[in-house]
C-alpha positions as CSV (number, residue, x, y, z in Angstrom):
1,M,103.5,120.6,59.6
2,F,103.5,117.1,58.6
3,A,106.6,115.2,58.0
4,K,106.1,114.4,54.4
5,N,105.2,110.7,53.6
6,L,104.0,109.7,50.1
7,A,102.2,106.5,51.5
8,S,98.9,105.3,50.6
9,S,99.0,102.0,52.9
10,V,99.9,101.3,56.4
11,N,102.9,99.2,55.4
12,E,104.3,102.1,53.0
13,Y,103.6,104.5,56.0
14,L,105.3,102.4,58.0
15,V,108.6,101.6,55.6
16,A,108.9,105.4,54.7
17,V,109.1,106.6,58.5
18,P,112.6,108.3,58.7
19,G,115.2,106.5,60.3
20,D,115.0,108.6,63.8
21,R,111.4,108.0,64.3
22,K,111.2,104.8,62.9
23,A,111.8,102.8,66.5
24,I,109.0,105.3,67.7
25,I,106.5,104.7,65.2
26,D,106.8,101.1,64.8
27,F,106.4,100.8,69.0
28,M,103.4,102.9,68.9
29,H,101.8,101.1,65.8
30,E,101.9,97.9,67.6
31,F,100.9,99.5,71.1
32,I,97.7,100.9,69.7
33,Q,96.9,97.5,68.1
34,K,97.6,95.5,71.1
35,S,95.8,98.3,73.5
36,V,92.8,98.6,71.5
37,P,92.4,95.3,69.1
38,S,88.8,96.2,67.8
39,L,90.0,99.3,66.1
40,K,91.5,98.2,62.7
41,P,94.6,99.8,61.4
42,H,94.1,101.6,58.2
43,F,95.9,104.6,56.2
44,A,94.1,108.0,56.7
45,Y,95.2,111.7,55.6
46,N,98.9,110.8,56.1
47,M,98.5,109.3,59.1
48,L,97.9,105.6,60.4
49,G,94.1,105.4,61.7
50,Y,92.6,103.1,63.9
51,G,89.0,102.2,63.8
52,S,86.6,105.1,62.1
53,F,83.5,107.1,62.4
54,E,81.4,109.7,60.6
55,Y,83.0,112.7,61.3
56,F,81.0,116.2,60.1
57,D,83.4,118.3,58.3
58,K,82.1,121.7,58.8
59,R,84.1,123.2,56.2
60,A,83.0,120.7,53.4
61,K,79.5,120.6,55.2
62,E,79.3,116.8,54.9
63,Y,80.1,113.6,56.8
64,K,83.3,111.5,55.9
65,P,84.9,108.8,57.8
66,W,87.3,109.7,60.4
67,P,89.8,107.7,62.9
68,V,89.3,107.1,66.3
69,V,92.8,107.2,67.0
70,A,95.6,108.4,64.7
71,L,99.1,108.1,64.8
72,A,101.2,110.7,62.9
73,N,105.0,111.2,62.3
74,Q,105.2,115.2,62.3
75,K,108.0,117.2,61.4
76,N,109.3,117.8,64.7
77,Y,107.4,115.3,67.1
78,V,105.1,112.2,66.9
79,S,101.5,112.9,67.5
80,V,99.0,110.4,68.5
81,Y,95.1,111.8,68.1
82,V,92.3,110.6,70.4
83,C,89.0,112.0,68.7
84,A,86.6,110.8,71.5
85,I,84.9,112.7,74.4
86,D,83.9,111.7,77.8
87,G,80.9,113.7,78.9
88,N,81.7,117.0,77.2
89,E,85.5,116.9,77.6
90,Y,88.0,115.7,75.6
91,L,89.7,112.4,76.4
92,T,93.1,114.0,76.1
93,K,92.2,116.8,78.0
94,K,91.0,115.2,80.8
95,Y,94.1,112.7,81.5
96,A,96.7,115.4,80.4
97,D,98.1,115.7,83.7
98,R,98.6,111.9,83.7
99,L,100.0,111.6,80.4
100,G,103.5,112.3,81.2
101,K,106.1,115.0,79.7
102,V,104.0,115.6,76.6
103,N,102.1,118.5,75.1
104,V,98.3,118.1,74.9
105,G,95.8,119.6,72.6
106,K,92.0,119.0,72.6
107,S,92.5,115.6,70.6
108,C,96.3,115.6,70.4
109,I,99.3,114.0,72.2
110,R,102.7,115.3,71.0
111,F,105.9,114.0,72.3
112,K,109.4,113.3,70.9
113,N,110.4,110.6,73.0
114,L,108.9,107.3,74.3
115,K,110.4,107.9,77.6
116,D,108.3,111.2,77.9
117,V,104.9,109.0,77.7
118,N,103.0,107.7,80.3
119,L,102.1,104.6,78.7
120,E,99.6,103.1,81.3
121,A,97.8,106.1,81.1
122,L,97.8,106.4,77.2
123,K,96.4,103.0,77.2
124,E,93.6,103.9,79.5
125,V,93.0,106.7,77.3
126,L,93.0,104.7,74.2
127,Q,90.5,101.8,75.5
128,K,88.1,104.6,76.9
129,A,88.2,106.1,73.1
130,E,87.4,102.5,71.9
131,N,84.3,102.2,74.1
132,S,83.5,105.7,73.8
133,P,79.9,106.7,72.8
134,G,81.1,110.2,72.1
135,L,83.4,110.8,69.3
136,V,84.3,114.1,68.4
137,G,81.8,115.8,65.7
138,A,80.0,112.5,65.2
139,E,77.0,114.2,66.3
140,K,74.2,114.2,63.7
């Protein structure tokens, strides 16, 4: 469940983040930009996106732009999405044991507190995604 944010730009999104999560989102936004400067921030699908690639939406049966990395304030946690693979393995899954006390899905890293995240490992994942030839759903 997404934390409802009626923003339509990066700045509007950042301003609208509730007080209890604002410091985390602001920190992560800055951290992602410093870690992967070539992935330019943009507003995408109720999230902050960084970089983009053509993703094949199987339901719509069409390609659409999708963030390589995304940051989202969810109802109960913060999510960092990394839509990249290394070989046949999702980067988040490959680094799951190094990312800290976080919940990891195929391309998602979920956490409630920054202190639970191994920022060095996350930086490594982000940088591998920035240079990844394998983006999830980008196969043509």
